[in-house]
C-alpha positions in Angstrom: -23.8 6.2 -10.3 -22.8 9.8 -9.6 -23.8 12.6 -7.3 -24.3 12.6 -3.5 -26.6 13.4 -0.7 -26.0 14.2 3.0 -25.6 10.8 4.6 -25.9 11.9 8.2 -27.5 15.3 8.3 -26.3 18.1 10.6 -24.9 17.4 14.0 -21.5 16.2 15.5 -20.9 14.0 12.4 -21.8 14.6 8.8 -20.7 12.3 6.0 -21.2 12.3 2.3 -19.6 9.9 -0.1 -20.0 8.9 -3.8 -18.3 7.2 -6.7 -18.1 9.5 -9.7 -17.8 8.1 -13.2 -14.2 9.4 -13.6 -11.5 6.9 -14.4 -8.9 6.6 -11.5 -11.2 8.1 -8.8 -12.3 5.3 -6.4 -14.4 7.4 -4.1 -15.1 11.0 -3.0 -15.6 11.5 0.7 -16.7 14.6 2.6 -17.0 14.6 6.4 -17.3 16.8 9.4 -16.2 15.2 12.7 -16.1 16.6 16.2 -15.1 13.9 18.6 -14.4 11.0 16.2 -10.9 9.6 15.9 -9.9 7.3 13.2 -8.2 4.0 14.3 -5.0 3.0 12.5 -5.7 1.6 9.1 -4.5 1.5 5.5 -6.0 2.1 2.1 -5.3 0.5 -1.3 -5.6 3.9 -2.9 -3.8 7.2 -2.6 -5.7 9.6 -0.3 -5.7 13.3 -1.3 -7.1 15.4 1.6 -7.9 19.0 2.1 -9.1 20.5 5.3 -11.9 23.2 5.1 -12.2 24.0 8.8 -10.2 23.1 11.9 -7.0 20.9 11.8 -6.1 17.3 12.0 -3.3 15.5 13.8 -2.3 12.1 12.5 0.4 9.5 12.7 1.7 8.1 9.4 4.2 5.3 9.5 4.7 5.9 13.3 5.5 9.6 12.8 3.2 12.4 13.9 2.0 15.0 11.3 -0.6 17.7 11.0 -3.1 18.8 8.3 -4.2 22.4 8.2 -6.5 24.2 5.8 -3.6 25.8 3.9 -2.1 22.3 3.0 -2.8 19.4 0.7 -2.1 16.1 2.4 -1.2 13.1 0.2 -1.3 9.8 2.1 0.2 6.8 0.3 -1.4 3.4 -0.2 -0.5 0.5 2.2 1.0 2.7 4.9 -0.8 2.8 8.2 -2.2 6.1 9.5 -4.9 7.3 11.9 -6.5 10.7 12.5 -8.1 12.9 15.1 -9.0 16.6 15.6 -6.2 18.8 16.6 -8.5 21.6 17.8 -11.7 21.9 19.9 -14.8 21.7 17.7 -13.4 19.1 15.3 -12.7 19.5 11.6 -14.3 19.4 8.1 -12.5 17.7 5.3 -12.8 16.6 1.7 -11.0 13.6 0.3 -10.5 12.0 -3.1 -9.2 8.4 -3.3 -7.1 7.8 -6.4 -6.3 4.3 -7.5 -2.8 3.1 -8.3 -3.1 3.8 -12.0 -3.1 7.6 -11.3 0.0 8.2 -9.2 3.2 6.2 -9.6 3.8 3.7 -6.8 7.5 4.6 -6.8 6.5 7.9 -5.1 5.2 6.1 -2.0 8.6 6.7 -0.2 8.6 10.5 -0.6 5.0 10.7 0.3 5.7 8.9 3.6 8.3 11.4 4.5 6.6 14.5 3.1 2.8 14.0 3.1 2.0 17.7 3.6 2.2 20.0 0.5 2.0 23.8 0.5 0.8 24.9 -2.9 -2.2 27.4 -3.0 -2.8 26.9 -6.7 -3.0 23.1 -6.3 -5.3 23.5 -3.3 -7.6 25.8 -5.3 -7.6 23.3 -8.1 -8.5 20.5 -5.8 -11.4 22.5 -4.4 -12.6 23.1 -7.9 -12.3 19.4 -8.7 -14.6 18.5 -5.7 -17.2 21.0 -7.0 -17.0 19.4 -10.5 -17.1 15.9 -9.2 -20.4 16.7 -7.4 -22.1 17.7 -10.7 -23.5 14.9 -12.8 -22.6 15.2 -16.5 -19.2 17.0 -15.8 -17.0 13.9 -16.1 -14.9 15.2 -18.9 -14.2 18.5 -17.1 -13.4 16.5 -13.9 -11.0 14.2 -15.8 -9.2 17.2 -17.3 -8.8 18.8 -13.9 -7.6 15.5 -12.4 -4.9 15.1 -14.9 -3.4 18.6 -14.1 -3.7 17.9 -10.4 -2.0 14.5 -10.4 0.8 15.9 -12.6 1.4 18.6 -10.1 1.3 16.2 -7.2 3.8 14.0 -8.8 6.1 16.9 -9.6 6.1 17.8 -5.9 7.0 14.3 -4.8 9.7 13.8 -7.4 11.5 16.8 -6.0 11.3 15.3 -2.5 13.4 12.1 -2.5 12.5 9.7 0.3 14.6 10.2 3.4 13.8 6.7 4.8 12.6 4.4 2.0 10.4 1.5 3.1 13.2 -1.1 3.4 12.3 -2.7 6.7 13.5 -6.2 7.9 11.3 -9.1 6.8 9.4 -7.0 4.2 9.2 -10.0 1.7 7.5 -12.1 4.4 5.2 -9.2 5.3 4.3 -8.5 1.7 3.5 -12.2 1.1 1.1 -12.2 4.1 -0.4 -9.0 2.9 -1.1 -10.5 -0.5 -2.6 -13.6 1.1 -4.9 -11.4 3.3 -6.0 -9.4 0.2 -6.7 -12.7 -1.6 -8.9 -13.9 1.2 -10.8 -10.9 2.3 -14.2 -12.6 2.0 -13.3 -16.1 3.4 -10.6 -15.2 5.8 -7.2 -16.7 6.4 -5.7 -19.1 9.0 -2.4 -17.5 10.1 -0.9 -20.9 11.1 -1.5 -22.2 7.6 -0.2 -18.9 6.0 3.0 -19.2 8.2 3.5 -22.8 7.1 3.0 -21.8 3.5 5.5 -19.0 3.7 8.0 -21.1 5.7 8.1 -19.2 9.0 6.6 -19.5 12.5 3.2 -17.9 13.2 4.7 -15.6 15.8 7.5 -14.5 13.4 4.9 -13.8 10.7 2.8 -11.6 12.9 5.9 -9.6 14.2 7.2 -9.2 10.6 3.9 -7.9 9.3 3.3 -5.5 12.2 6.9 -4.1 11.9 6.5 -3.6 8.2 2.9 -2.2 8.0 2.5 -0.6 11.4 -0.6 -2.7 12.5 -1.2 -6.4 13.1 -2.7 -8.6 10.5 -6.2 -8.7 11.9 -6.5 -5.0 12.0 -5.2 -4.7 8.4 -7.8 -7.3 7.3 -10.6 -5.5 9.1 -9.6 -2.1 7.5 -9.5 -3.7 4.0 -12.9 -5.3 4.6 -14.4 -1.9 5.6 -12.9 -0.3 2.5 -14.4 -3.0 0.2 -17.8 -2.7 1.9 -17.7 1.1 1.4 -17.3 0.7 -2.3 -19.9 -2.0 -2.6 -22.4 0.1 -0.7 -21.8 3.1 -2.9 -22.3 0.9 -5.9 -25.8 0.2 -4.5 -25.4 -3.3 -3.2 -27.8 -4.2 -0.4 -26.2 -3.9 3.1 -26.5 -7.5 4.1 -25.0 -8.6 0.7 -22.2 -6.1 0.9 -21.4 -7.3 4.5 -20.9 -10.9 3.4 -19.1 -10.0 0.1 -16.6 -7.9 2.2 -16.0 -10.7 4.7 -18.1 -9.7 7.6 -20.2 -12.2 9.5 -23.4 -10.3 9.0 -24.9 -6.7 8.6 -24.5 -6.0 12.4 -20.8 -7.0 12.1 -20.2 -4.5 9.4 -22.2 -1.8 11.1 -20.0 -2.0 14.2 -16.8 -1.7 12.2 -18.0 1.0 9.9 -19.2 3.0 12.9 -15.8 2.6 14.5 -14.0 3.7 11.3 -16.0 6.6 10.1 -18.8 7.1 12.7 -21.8 6.4 10.5 -24.0 3.4 9.7 -24.1 1.3 6.5 -27.6 2.6 5.7 -26.6 6.2 5.8 -23.4 5.5 3.9 -25.3 3.6 1.2 -27.8 6.4 0.8 -25.0 8.7 -0.2 -25.2 7.1 -3.7 -28.8 6.1 -4.0 -31.2 8.2 -6.2 -28.6 10.8 -7.1 -28.4 10.3 -10.8 
């Protein structure tokens, strides 16, 4: 399903989202926020962000950064970040989420250290891509634009070697727990059982995970469930079914967490992709 509609109208928050039929693009997300602040979370995908109005301040891997309208911001998968407006009046942004087949995972380190890119041509091409992705029937053109954009993004990162690669203590333990959490999004995971399976104490497991990923296991799990619910909603799944499939107790449980994450309701978010071609 392609295309999009305004999911929240005009006002303090406006959100649009859709899943174009373009390989490698997991989601397109446009939003205007005034007072909303993103809690710390991670994505499974690469996040390519441009700011159209205002400015954003965010922490990535416990270091503060800023996103301006002159920049492209590339946030790597599996690294915790948050976000809030850096100026009165909020900000307006456009985001493309790209899956791991599109940008080399080995570039995560350079992206952690240097998420902000100054490249007017690349920014122009990204704006063009957003326009193309919003038009049904332009998938071939969008795919062509995406190839040139991702090539240029990777060229930037390859010339920026990581200053502090992600080589933290206990990373194998943390990675194992992350894999278990991902395997059990819908049914949940008992941390005591997970610790016994990995061969460490529960307290050690939680500390290792938090040190490696920048947020505790329960917040990682909630963020991943919200991410899965978003994709299911944009695929047209009924809200109650999407909530259960993503691991939430019920529709109200999903609604609370989606509101906390992106300041909109499941119904509004789902309507971003309904009846749009």
